[in-house]
C-alpha positions in Angstrom: -36.6 94.1 130.4 -35.8 92.9 133.9 -33.8 95.1 136.2 -30.3 93.7 136.7 -28.5 94.5 139.9 -25.0 93.1 138.9 -24.4 93.6 135.2 -20.7 92.7 135.6 -21.7 89.1 136.3 -23.4 88.9 132.9 -20.1 89.9 131.3 -18.3 87.2 133.3 -20.7 84.5 132.0 -19.3 85.0 128.4 -16.1 83.4 129.5 -17.6 80.1 130.6 -19.4 77.2 128.9 -22.9 76.2 129.9 -21.6 73.0 131.5 -19.3 75.0 133.7 -22.3 76.3 135.8 -22.8 72.8 137.3 -19.0 72.5 137.9 -18.9 75.9 139.7 -21.9 75.0 141.8 -20.5 71.7 142.9 -17.0 73.0 143.6 -18.2 76.0 145.6 -20.8 74.1 147.5 -23.7 76.3 146.2 -26.8 75.2 144.3 -27.0 75.4 140.5 -30.0 77.7 140.9 -28.0 80.2 142.9 -25.1 80.1 140.4 -27.5 80.7 137.5 -29.0 83.7 139.3 -25.5 85.0 139.9 -24.7 84.9 136.2 -28.0 86.4 135.3 -27.1 89.4 137.4 -29.7 88.9 140.1 -27.4 87.8 142.9 -24.0 89.0 144.1 -21.0 86.8 143.4 -19.5 85.6 146.7 -15.7 85.3 147.1 -15.9 81.5 147.2 -17.8 81.4 143.9 -15.4 83.9 142.4 -12.3 81.7 143.3 -13.9 78.7 141.7 -14.9 80.8 138.6 -11.4 82.1 138.2 -10.0 78.5 138.4 -12.4 77.2 135.9 -11.7 80.0 133.4 -7.9 79.5 133.9 -8.1 75.8 133.2 -10.4 76.3 130.2 -7.9 78.6 128.7 -5.0 76.2 129.4 -7.0 73.4 127.9 -7.8 75.3 124.7 -4.1 76.3 124.4 -2.9 72.7 124.9 -5.3 71.4 122.3 -4.8 74.3 120.0 -8.6 74.8 119.6 -8.3 78.5 119.0 -5.5 78.3 116.5 -5.7 77.6 112.8 -4.0 74.4 111.7 -0.8 74.5 109.6 -1.7 73.4 106.1 
C-alpha cells in the first residue's frame, strides 16, 4: 500500500461527488491533477482549495435538503 501523508484528505473526499473535483479545480484555479492528489492524501490542501471545498459541500447539502433526496417519501 502506498504511503499517505495526509489521511484526513481521504476522509474529506467521502463528502463530495466525483464531478465535484473538476468544479473545485476550476473554482480554486488549480489543476484537476493537483486536486485529485490532494484527495488521495499525497498533497496538502491549501486554504484556497479548502474554502472552495467547504462551499461545494455546503451547497450539496442544501441542494439535497431542498430536493429531499435523503428523505423517504410520504406514502
